[in-house]
C-alpha positions as CSV (number, residue, x, y, z in Angstrom):
1,M,215.8,96.3,284.3
2,Q,217.0,96.9,287.5
3,V,220.7,95.4,286.7
4,R,221.1,97.5,283.9
5,A,219.5,100.9,285.8
6,N,222.3,100.2,288.3
7,F,224.8,99.8,286.0
8,G,224.2,102.8,284.0
9,R,224.2,104.6,287.3
10,G,227.7,102.9,288.2
11,F,229.2,103.9,284.6
12,K,227.8,107.5,285.0
13,G,229.3,108.0,288.5
14,L,232.7,106.2,287.3
15,G,232.7,109.1,284.1
16,M,232.1,111.8,286.7
17,I,235.1,110.5,288.9
18,L,237.2,110.4,286.1
19,S,236.2,113.8,284.5
20,V,237.1,115.4,288.2
21,A,240.2,113.3,288.7
22,L,241.4,114.3,285.0
23,G,240.7,118.1,285.4
24,L,242.9,118.2,288.3
25,L,245.6,116.4,286.9
26,G,245.1,118.9,284.0
27,G,245.5,121.5,286.4
28,D,248.4,120.7,288.1
29,A,250.3,119.9,285.1
30,R,250.9,123.7,284.0
31,A,253.5,124.4,281.5
32,L,256.1,127.0,283.5
33,G,258.3,129.2,281.3
34,L,261.9,130.9,281.9
35,D,263.3,133.8,279.7
36,F,266.0,135.5,281.6
37,D,264.5,139.2,280.5
38,A,264.1,139.7,284.6
39,L,268.0,139.7,284.8
40,A,270.3,142.1,284.2
41,S,272.9,141.8,281.1
42,G,276.2,140.4,282.4
43,S,273.9,138.1,285.4
44,D,274.9,135.0,286.0
45,A,271.8,132.0,284.4
46,A,271.8,130.3,287.9
47,A,270.5,133.3,289.5
48,A,267.5,132.8,287.4
49,S,266.5,129.6,288.7
50,T,262.5,129.6,289.1
51,S,260.1,127.6,291.2
52,G,261.0,124.0,290.6
53,V,264.4,124.6,288.7
54,T,268.0,125.0,289.1
55,L,270.3,126.3,286.5
56,G,273.9,125.6,286.3
57,T,276.4,128.7,286.0
58,N,276.6,130.7,282.4
59,L,276.0,134.1,281.2
60,V,273.0,135.9,280.5
61,L,273.6,138.6,278.0
62,S,271.2,140.9,276.1
63,E,271.2,140.6,272.4
64,T,273.0,144.0,272.0
65,D,275.7,142.5,274.3
66,A,275.9,139.1,273.0
67,Q,276.9,140.8,269.4
68,S,279.5,143.1,271.2
69,L,281.1,140.3,272.7
70,T,280.5,137.1,270.1
71,G,280.8,139.8,267.0
72,F,278.0,137.8,265.5
73,D,274.9,139.7,264.2
74,V,272.7,138.6,266.5
75,T,269.3,139.7,264.5
76,G,266.9,137.1,264.3
77,W,268.5,135.1,267.0
78,A,266.1,132.6,268.8
79,T,265.6,134.6,271.8
80,T,263.1,136.7,273.6
81,E,264.1,140.4,274.0
82,P,266.4,141.4,275.5
83,N,268.2,138.4,277.1
84,G,269.3,135.3,276.5
85,V,272.0,132.6,277.7
86,L,275.7,132.1,275.9
87,N,277.6,129.5,277.5
88,T,280.6,131.7,278.2
89,Y,281.1,130.1,281.9
90,E,280.7,126.2,281.4
91,P,280.5,124.7,278.0
92,V,277.5,122.3,279.2
93,Q,274.4,124.0,280.7
94,T,272.2,121.9,283.1
95,F,268.8,122.1,284.6
96,V,268.0,120.2,287.7
97,F,264.6,119.7,288.7
98,S,263.3,119.4,292.2
99,T,259.8,118.5,291.3
100,P,260.0,115.7,288.0
101,V,258.6,117.3,284.3
102,S,256.8,115.2,281.4
103,D,258.5,117.7,278.8
104,F,261.3,120.1,278.3
105,G,261.9,122.8,275.5
106,V,264.4,125.5,274.5
107,D,265.3,127.7,271.5
108,V,268.9,127.1,270.8
109,V,271.3,128.7,268.3
110,G,275.0,127.0,267.3
111,L,277.6,129.4,266.7
112,P,280.3,128.9,264.2
113,D,283.3,126.5,265.3
114,G,285.9,128.4,263.9
115,L,286.5,125.4,261.2
116,G,284.1,126.6,258.5
117,G,281.1,124.7,260.2
118,Y,278.7,125.0,262.8
119,T,278.5,123.8,266.7
120,A,276.1,121.3,267.2
121,V,273.9,121.1,270.5
122,L,272.9,118.0,272.0
123,L,269.9,118.0,274.3
124,Q,269.9,115.0,276.7
125,A,267.3,114.4,279.6
126,F,267.5,111.8,282.4
127,R,265.5,109.9,285.0
128,A,267.7,109.1,287.8
129,G,270.9,109.2,285.9
130,S,269.3,107.3,282.8
131,L,268.9,108.7,279.7
132,V,264.8,109.0,278.5
133,G,265.1,111.4,275.9
134,I,267.3,113.3,273.4
135,D,267.3,116.0,270.4
136,V,270.2,117.6,268.8
137,L,270.3,120.9,266.7
138,D,270.6,120.2,262.9
139,T,273.6,122.4,262.1
140,G,271.9,122.5,258.4
141,L,268.6,124.1,259.5
142,F,269.2,127.8,259.5
143,G,267.0,130.2,260.9
144,P,266.4,133.7,260.5
145,S,269.7,134.7,262.3
146,G,271.6,133.1,259.1
147,L,273.0,130.3,261.6
148,P,271.6,126.7,262.9
149,Q,268.5,127.6,265.0
150,Q,266.3,125.0,266.3
151,R,263.6,124.2,269.2
152,L,264.8,121.6,271.2
153,V,262.1,119.3,272.8
154,A,262.2,116.3,274.9
155,N,259.2,114.2,276.2
156,G,259.6,111.6,278.8
157,F,257.7,110.5,282.4
158,Q,259.6,112.1,285.4
159,I,262.6,113.7,283.8
160,D,264.6,115.3,286.4
161,R,267.7,116.5,284.9
162,V,268.5,118.2,281.2
163,T,271.7,118.8,279.8
164,L,272.6,121.2,276.8
165,T,276.1,119.9,275.2
166,P,278.0,121.5,272.4
167,V,279.2,118.4,270.5
168,T,280.2,117.3,266.8
169,V,278.2,114.8,265.1
170,S,279.5,112.0,262.9
171,G,278.3,108.6,261.2
172,E,275.4,108.4,259.5
173,G,272.0,106.1,260.9
174,L,273.2,105.8,264.6
175,P,275.1,109.2,264.9
176,S,277.8,109.6,267.5
177,F,278.5,112.8,269.5
178,E,281.7,114.1,270.7
179,L,281.5,116.8,273.4
180,V,283.1,120.2,272.4
181,D,285.0,121.1,275.4
182,E,284.5,124.8,274.9
183,T,282.6,127.7,275.8
184,T,280.8,130.4,273.7
185,T,279.6,127.6,271.1
186,F,275.6,128.2,271.5
187,F,273.2,130.7,272.9
188,F,269.6,129.8,274.1
189,D,266.4,131.4,275.4
190,T,262.7,130.6,276.2
191,V,262.7,127.5,278.3
192,S,259.8,125.5,279.0
193,F,258.8,122.7,281.4
194,T,255.8,121.0,282.7
195,P,255.8,119.4,286.1
196,V,254.6,116.1,286.5
197,P,251.2,116.1,289.0
198,E,252.0,115.3,292.5
199,P,251.6,112.0,293.6
200,G,248.6,112.7,295.6
201,T,246.5,113.8,292.5
202,A,246.9,110.2,291.3
203,L,245.7,108.5,294.7
204,L,242.3,110.7,294.6
205,L,241.8,109.1,291.6
206,V,242.2,105.6,292.8
207,A,240.4,106.5,295.8
208,G,237.4,107.5,293.9
209,L,237.7,104.7,291.4
210,A,237.8,102.3,294.8
211,S,234.6,104.2,296.3
212,L,232.4,103.9,293.3
213,A,233.1,99.8,293.2
214,A,232.4,99.6,296.9
215,A,229.2,101.4,296.3
216,R,228.3,99.3,293.4
217,R,228.9,96.4,295.5
218,E,226.5,97.3,297.9
219,K,223.5,97.4,295.4
C-alpha cells in the first residue's frame, strides 16, 4: 500500500508539473496579426514590420486606391478595411521571422491575368532553406469579390521564412508551378502567425520532470 501511495503522489506531482509547463507553453505561443491598417495608403509594406517579422517591399493601398489603380471592383476583397497590400513593387512577397513560427495564414485575392484567367498564388514556408509547408490559391474558388479569394495557410515546426509567389499551375495529381514574373497580380491582407515558444520553456519542463524523478528515487 505504501508503494502505491508513493506512486500516486509521484504521478500527481508529474501531472502538476506537466500542467504548469503546458500552461507556460500555451502562454508563449500567442498568435500575432498584421493588417496594415496603421499605415497610410501608398506606404511600403516593409514599414509594417512588427515584432518578430520583416516584410519585403510592396505597396500598401486602401481599397479605394486599389480600385483606382487596378480598375477592378474591390467590393468584397479579402481585406480588413481600409488597407491591404498589392504586389506592385515586387512579384514575390516575403516574410522573414526572427523567431520561428509554427503556423502562418494570409488572405489572398488573385487578379485577372490578362489571358482570360486568374493568377494563382503559391504560398511556400521554409525552415533553414528547406520547404516545410505549401498552399496554393484555387483560381476556381471565387469569393465575394467575384475573384479567386482564399485564406492560404501553412503549418510546420520552426518556419523561418514564407513567400507568396504569383504562378501558373499545370498538370494534375502533382501539379507544377511556373513563376509569373509580373507585378500587380495579387492582393493580400490579414496576416497571422504563431511564434514557437522559447527553448527556455521546454527546458523548464525537462528540469521539472528531472526534479520529480530525483525526488521519487529518494523515497
